[in-house]
C-alpha positions, 0 to 999 in steps of 0.5 A, spaced: 490 540 477 494 541 483 496 534 488 492 537 493 485 538 489 486 531 485 487 528 492 481 530 495 477 529 488 480 522 489 479 521 495 471 522 494 471 517 488 475 512 493 469 513 498 464 513 493 467 506 490 468 503 497 460 502 498 459 498 492 459 491 491 464 491 486 470 493 491 469 487 495 469 483 488 476 487 486 479 487 493 479 479 492 481 479 485 487 483 487 489 479 493 489 473 488 493 476 483 498 478 489 498 471 492 500 468 484 506 473 483 513 469 483 516 475 488 511 474 493 511 467 493 519 467 494 519 472 499 519 471 507 518 477 509 513 482 507 511 489 509 504 492 508 499 496 512 492 495 514 488 499 510 483 504 511 476 502 508 476 506 501 483 502 500 484 495 497 483 491 503 489 488 506 486 483 511 484 478 508 491 478 505 494 479 511 491 472 514 493 469 507 500 471 508 500 468 515 497 461 512 503 461 508 507 462 513 510 469 511 513 474 516 508 480 516 511 487 518 506 493 518 508 500 517 509 505 522 510 513 521 515 516 526 515 523 528 521 525 523 516 523 518 520 516 516 517 509 516 519 503 520 516 496 518 514 492 525 512 485 526 505 483 525 503 476 528 495 474 530 497 476 537 499 483 535 496 489 539 494 494 534 493 502 535 490 507 531 496 513 528 494 520 527 492 518 520 487 513 523 491 507 520 492 501 525 499 500 527 503 495 531 501 498 539 508 496 542 515 495 542 516 489 536 522 487 532 523 492 526 525 490 518 526 496 514 529 491 509 523 486 507 523 482 502 517 485 498 513 492 500 506 492 498 506 500 497 499 503 498 496 510 495 490 513 493 492 513 485 496 509 480 498 510 473 501 505 468 505 511 465 511 511 469 509 506 474 506 513 478 503 512 485 499 518 488 500 518 496 497 521 501 501 527 502 506 525 507 511 524 503 513 517 508 513 512 502 516 516 497 522 517 502 523 510 504 523 508 497 528 513 495 532 510 501 531 502 499 531 503 491 533 495 491 526 493 494 521 489 490 515 493 491 507 492 489 501 496 489 494 493 489 490 498 484 482 497 483 478 500 477 477 507 482 485 507 483 487 506 476 489 511 471 493 510 464 497 517 465 498 521 471 492 525 473 496 529 478 503 533 477 508 527 478 514 531 482 522 529 482 521 526 489 515 521 487 518 514 487 515 510 482 513 502 484 515 497 480 509 492 479 502 495 480 496 489 480 490 492 477 483 490 476 482 495 471 481 493 463 486 496 460 
């Protein structure tokens, strides 16, 4: 199956899962797993996105990061198909991007070398730590330009595959750590 077809099928799967009680339970479990990671405990700067309803919820995670004294930076897509990570605090105003993702509204400090980057996606696979993104290549370009960053993705049971069920291309960048609630 080509990536476009698989993305459409996977998005439906995630939307169906999002209305079940299991999603909220798994989101909390994934947040707890992430908060327990040594790399998160030692990082002072963390890049993340504000999740869409069908993604693993990051609102509680972000609040926990602030509570722990971490500096949080939100992803913002640039017109040149690159990403910047802008400082995000409790009083920061947000706007909705053309992709429907909440982003920092005004000018803010940029940190594209955060100690930990939480990488979103539609699907993840154990084999090769493969990640299927949304199709724009923003994170793949960013990760290729910053190969030494610590990266973690959160994969609920609807996002998890043992092997990629989609074509993995040379431009696709793996994630270093994938936390999942799926039973392996």
